[in-house]
Every structure is written in C-alpha cells, then in structure tokens.
C-alpha positions as CSV (number, residue, x, y, z in Angstrom):
1,M,104.2,95.1,136.9
2,G,105.9,97.8,139.0
3,L,104.1,99.9,141.5
4,S,104.8,103.0,139.4
5,N,103.0,101.5,136.5
6,Q,100.0,100.5,138.6
7,A,99.7,104.2,139.7
8,V,99.6,105.5,136.2
9,T,96.1,106.5,134.9
10,P,95.3,104.2,132.0
11,G,94.9,105.9,128.6
12,R,93.6,104.9,125.2
13,T,95.2,102.1,123.2
14,T,97.6,103.6,120.7
15,L,98.3,102.1,117.3
16,L,101.8,101.1,118.5
17,E,100.3,99.3,121.4
18,A,97.9,97.5,119.1
19,V,100.8,96.4,116.8
20,N,102.6,95.0,119.9
21,I,99.6,93.1,121.0
22,A,99.4,91.5,117.5
23,L,103.1,90.7,117.7
24,A,102.7,89.1,121.1
25,V,100.1,86.7,119.7
26,I,102.8,85.2,117.5
27,G,105.5,85.4,120.1
28,E,107.5,88.3,118.6
29,A,109.2,91.0,120.6
30,P,107.5,94.4,120.8
31,V,108.7,97.4,118.8
32,N,109.4,100.9,120.1
33,T,108.2,102.9,117.1
34,L,106.2,102.5,113.9
35,D,108.5,104.9,112.0
36,A,111.1,103.3,109.7
37,Q,110.2,99.8,110.8
38,Q,112.8,97.2,110.4
39,V,110.8,94.2,111.6
40,G,108.8,92.7,108.8
41,E,106.2,91.2,111.2
42,A,105.6,94.7,112.6
43,V,104.9,96.1,109.2
44,Q,102.5,93.3,108.4
45,A,100.8,93.7,111.8
46,E,100.2,97.4,111.2
47,R,98.8,96.8,107.8
48,T,96.4,94.2,109.1
49,L,95.2,96.5,111.8
50,L,94.6,99.3,109.4
51,E,92.9,97.0,107.0
52,F,90.3,95.9,109.6
53,H,90.1,99.4,111.1
54,R,88.9,100.6,107.7
55,E,86.6,97.6,107.1
56,G,85.0,98.0,110.5
57,Q,84.2,101.7,110.0
58,C,82.5,101.0,106.7
59,Q,79.6,99.5,108.6
60,G,78.7,102.9,109.9
61,W,78.5,103.7,113.6
62,S,77.0,106.5,115.7
63,W,80.4,108.3,115.8
64,N,81.3,108.2,112.0
65,R,77.8,108.5,110.6
66,E,76.1,111.8,109.8
67,T,72.5,112.5,108.7
68,A,71.5,115.1,106.0
69,A,75.1,116.4,105.6
70,P,75.1,119.2,102.9
71,F,77.2,119.0,99.8
72,Q,77.6,122.1,97.6
73,K,77.9,121.9,93.8
74,D,81.0,123.5,92.3
75,A,79.8,126.6,90.3
76,S,82.4,126.1,87.6
77,T,82.3,122.4,87.0
78,K,78.7,121.9,88.1
79,E,79.9,118.7,89.9
80,I,79.8,117.6,93.5
81,R,83.1,116.0,94.5
82,L,83.1,113.9,97.6
83,P,85.9,113.7,100.3
84,T,88.1,110.7,99.9
85,N,87.2,109.5,103.4
86,V,83.5,109.2,102.6
87,V,82.6,105.5,102.1
88,K,78.9,105.9,102.0
89,W,76.9,108.7,100.4
90,A,73.1,108.3,100.3
91,P,70.8,111.3,99.5
92,A,67.3,111.5,100.9
93,R,65.3,108.4,99.8
94,L,61.9,110.1,99.8
95,E,63.1,113.1,97.8
96,W,65.3,111.7,95.1
97,N,64.3,108.0,94.9
98,G,67.9,106.9,94.1
99,R,68.5,109.4,91.3
100,F,71.9,110.6,92.6
101,Q,74.7,108.1,93.2
102,A,78.3,108.3,94.4
103,R,80.7,107.2,91.6
104,G,84.4,107.5,91.7
105,G,84.4,110.3,94.2
106,R,81.8,112.3,92.4
107,V,78.0,112.5,92.4
108,Y,76.3,111.0,89.3
109,D,72.9,111.9,88.1
110,T,71.4,108.7,86.8
111,Q,68.4,110.5,85.3
112,E,70.5,112.8,83.1
113,R,73.4,110.3,82.8
114,S,75.9,113.0,83.8
115,Y,78.2,114.2,86.6
116,Q,77.1,117.7,85.8
117,L,74.1,118.5,87.9
118,P,71.1,120.6,86.7
119,D,71.2,124.4,87.3
120,D,68.3,124.2,89.8
121,I,70.3,121.9,92.1
122,T,73.0,123.7,94.1
123,T,73.1,121.5,97.2
124,L,72.4,117.9,98.0
125,D,71.9,116.6,101.5
126,A,73.0,113.0,102.1
127,D,73.5,110.5,104.9
128,I,77.2,109.7,105.0
129,V,79.7,107.4,106.6
130,T,83.3,108.6,106.9
131,L,86.6,107.0,107.7
132,L,88.4,108.4,110.8
133,P,92.0,108.1,112.0
134,W,92.8,105.6,114.7
135,D,92.9,108.2,117.5
136,D,89.5,109.7,116.5
137,C,87.7,106.4,116.9
138,P,86.3,105.2,120.3
139,E,88.5,103.0,122.4
140,V,85.9,100.2,122.4
141,F,86.0,100.1,118.6
142,N,89.8,100.1,118.5
143,R,89.9,97.3,121.1
144,W,87.6,95.1,118.9
145,V,89.8,95.9,115.8
146,T,92.9,95.0,117.7
147,I,91.6,91.6,118.8
148,R,90.2,90.8,115.4
149,A,93.2,91.9,113.5
150,A,95.6,90.1,115.9
151,R,93.7,86.9,115.3
152,V,93.8,87.2,111.5
153,F,97.5,88.3,111.7
154,S,98.5,85.2,113.6
155,N,96.9,83.0,111.1
156,R,98.4,84.8,108.1
157,A,101.9,85.2,109.6
158,V,102.5,81.7,111.0
159,G,99.4,79.8,110.1
160,N,98.4,79.4,113.8
161,T,94.8,78.3,113.5
162,T,94.9,77.1,117.1
163,T,95.4,80.6,118.4
164,Y,92.8,81.9,116.0
165,Q,90.2,79.5,117.4
166,L,91.2,80.1,121.1
167,T,90.8,83.9,120.8
168,A,87.4,83.7,119.2
169,A,85.7,84.3,122.6
170,D,87.8,87.4,123.2
171,E,86.7,88.9,119.9
172,E,83.1,88.0,120.6
173,R,83.2,89.8,123.9
174,A,84.8,92.9,122.3
175,W,82.2,92.9,119.6
176,Q,79.3,92.7,122.1
177,A,80.8,95.6,124.1
178,L,81.2,97.6,120.9
179,L,77.5,97.1,120.0
180,R,76.4,97.9,123.5
181,I,78.3,101.2,123.7
182,D,77.3,102.2,120.2
183,T,73.7,101.7,121.0
184,E,74.0,103.7,124.2
185,Q,75.6,106.6,122.2
186,S,73.2,106.6,119.3
187,Q,70.1,106.2,121.6
188,P,67.9,104.7,118.8
189,N,64.1,104.6,119.3
190,A,61.1,103.9,117.1
191,I,59.6,107.4,117.4
192,T,62.4,109.8,116.6
193,G,65.0,107.5,115.1
194,D,65.7,107.6,111.3
195,T,63.1,108.7,108.8
196,A,59.6,108.6,110.3
197,W,58.1,106.2,107.8
198,A,60.9,103.7,108.3
199,T,60.1,103.2,111.9
200,F,57.0,101.2,110.9
201,R,59.2,98.6,109.3
202,P,60.4,96.2,111.9
203,M,63.8,95.7,110.4
204,M,64.5,99.5,110.4
205,G,63.0,100.6,113.7
206,L,66.3,100.5,115.4
207,R,69.7,100.8,113.7
208,R,71.4,98.3,116.1
209,R,69.2,95.3,116.4
210,Q,72.0,92.9,115.9
211,L,73.0,93.0,119.6
212,G,72.8,89.3,119.7
213,A,74.7,88.9,116.4
214,S,78.2,87.4,116.2
215,S,81.2,89.5,115.3
216,P,81.7,89.5,111.5
217,G,85.2,88.2,112.0
218,S,84.3,85.3,114.3
219,W,83.4,83.0,111.4
220,L,85.9,84.3,108.8
221,L,89.4,82.7,108.8
222,G,91.5,85.6,107.5
C-alpha cells in the first residue's frame, strides 16, 4: 500500500467494495463499476450481497425499526396501503389484540374480514421494520453482510466449502460487533424499554439479549 493511500481518511464500505471483497474470496479480479456488468461472477456477487442485506434487515434493528408510526386511512378507498419497504407492521398489542394484520401491502381487518376499515378508524399506529438502501445502513451492519455474503457466494460459485469454514470466525466477530453496536444505540432497559407490561417478562425485558448468540449464517451452508 502506497503512502498516499495510508494518508487517506477511511470511509464507509461501498457496495462496489463489498462486491470486490466477495470476488477476492474466489480469486477473481475486482471490477471498477457495478453498471453494465460484463463479469458473471460480479453480477452473482452483487445479488448475493443484496439478498443477505435484505434478509438481515428483516430482523429489525435500532436503526430500521420505529415504534408507534402513524398510518392514515385513504378517505376514498377506506384502506391503508403500506410502503413497499415495510417488512413488519404490528399495531399496538394491548389496543387491538391482533385484529389488524398486514396482507399484500394493505391492512386487513380480521374482525370485519375486509381491507376497508370502519369509519371510526382513521389512523392506526404500528411498530414497523423498514428496508433501507445500502448507504443508509450502519457500517457495522454492512460489514457483517459483506462477510456473510462472501462466504455463501464462495460456496455457491465454486463449491469452496473449505473457505466457507475458514471464514466462520470472521463472520462471528462481525456479528458480535453488530450486536454490541446495536445494543449501544438502542440503549434498552427494563424500565423504559418497550411496552411497560412486557418488561416483566424475562424474554422481553431487553430487545437484544442474544449477545452471546451465534450469527444466523454461521451454521447455514448457503
């Protein structure tokens, strides 16, 4: 590495850099752009990265989870349509007891068996999890996704189970770092965290009790 590179302030890992990391795992040369890709391996690497980027976000983290987000009913259709990047939509448990559910991008009333909501309901508040673009996610999350996706990509592309096993420790370290940072950001506690009644249930007192858990990809071979 040249002295000029050493003097450059490091920045966030881009999707292009993540693709090149995955390519390096299988011994392929890096690419300069993700536009109009000509290298089949680069296309596969990018797809694998985005696959696990989406899957990882579905778990819900401090940075893509919102509590009591309001959703307005459309006055003409009497329906509530959900944004396409919302992967979890859960209204207040104590207020509705599971009456309203997300189905096919709309809110469904299980009591009335209809997507059209009653006239007395104009807004529903719900806890949601949304999918964010690569650049909007924390570096520590993108780092974990890069390592996990690179491992699976190497196994899918060339059947390299040896590399998959050897990089397990790297993924585990990245997973533990992700959990630690997310816990620091969410600052969970048994007094003000979540709904008050839930804090009396041991399994719900803190959202991130799995600090000692293994990465979900450490046992799954592709």
